C-alpha positions in Angstrom: -0.1 0.3 -0.2 1.6 3.3 -1.0 1.4 6.3 1.0 0.5 9.7 0.0 3.4 12.4 -0.3 2.9 15.6 1.5 3.0 18.4 -0.7 6.5 20.1 -1.2 5.6 23.4 0.5 4.5 21.4 3.7 7.7 19.3 3.4 9.8 22.5 3.0 8.2 24.2 6.1 8.7 20.8 8.2 12.6 20.9 7.3 12.6 24.5 8.2 11.1 23.8 11.7 13.8 21.1 11.9 16.2 23.0 11.4 15.0 25.9 13.6 14.6 23.5 16.6 18.4 21.9 16.0 19.9 25.5 16.2 17.7 26.5 19.2 19.1 22.9 20.8 22.8 23.8 19.7 22.8 26.8 21.4 21.2 25.7 24.6 23.8 23.3 25.0 26.7 25.6 24.3 25.1 28.0 27.0 24.9 24.9 29.2 28.2 23.5 28.6 29.6 27.3 29.6 27.9 27.4 32.7 28.3 23.9 33.9 32.3 24.3 33.4 32.5 27.8 34.5 34.3 28.8 31.5 34.5 32.7 30.9 32.8 33.3 27.9 33.6 36.8 27.0 30.9 39.7 26.5 30.9 39.0 22.7 30.4 35.5 23.0 27.3 36.0 25.4 25.9 38.4 23.1 26.4 36.5 20.3 24.4 33.5 21.8 21.5 35.8 22.8 21.1 37.5 19.8 21.6 34.4 17.6 18.8 32.5 19.7 16.4 35.9 19.3 16.5 35.7 15.6 16.1 31.7 15.2 13.2 32.2 17.2 11.9 35.2 15.6 12.5 34.5 11.9 13.7 30.8 12.0 17.0 31.3 10.6 19.7 33.9 12.1 21.0 34.9 8.6 19.4 36.6 5.7 22.0 36.4 2.8 21.8 33.3 0.9 25.3 33.0 0.0 26.2 33.1 3.6 24.8 29.5 4.2 22.4 26.7 3.0 18.9 27.6 2.6 17.3 25.2 4.7 19.9 25.8 7.5 19.0 28.1 10.4 22.7 29.4 10.9 25.3 30.4 8.8 28.4 28.5 8.1 30.3 31.5 10.3 27.7 31.4 12.9 28.1 27.6 13.3 31.8 27.7 13.3 31.5 30.2 15.9 29.3 28.2 18.1 31.7 25.2 17.8 34.5 27.5 19.1 32.5 28.4 22.2 31.4 24.6 22.9 35.3 23.8 22.5 36.3 26.7 24.8 33.6 25.6 27.4 34.8 21.8 27.0 38.3 23.2 27.8 39.4 22.0 24.5 42.2 23.8 22.6 41.4 26.5 19.9 42.0 25.3 16.1 44.1 27.7 14.7 43.4 26.6 10.9 45.2 24.8 8.0 48.7 23.7 8.8 48.8 26.2 11.7 47.8 23.3 14.5 
């Protein structure tokens, strides 16, 4: 028995909602990790987490320019990288420097 597929618009909306929930969970995990470890986040990093969370909750994504990230993503590429850096800082891992500068 075949089931009917949902219309494209409905699937896109479900994908956007899924990306929004994932981004909000990642932001919450980063905040919680920083609080639990006692890591000192800079004022900029704290403001970054708060403002990105507010934009994701309000608009479903935290960036506008389609060149900065995937159309179905809630965080831009750079926002994702910065979020990973904050989590690494909270876990006490050394900061990654880039290609070949390890």
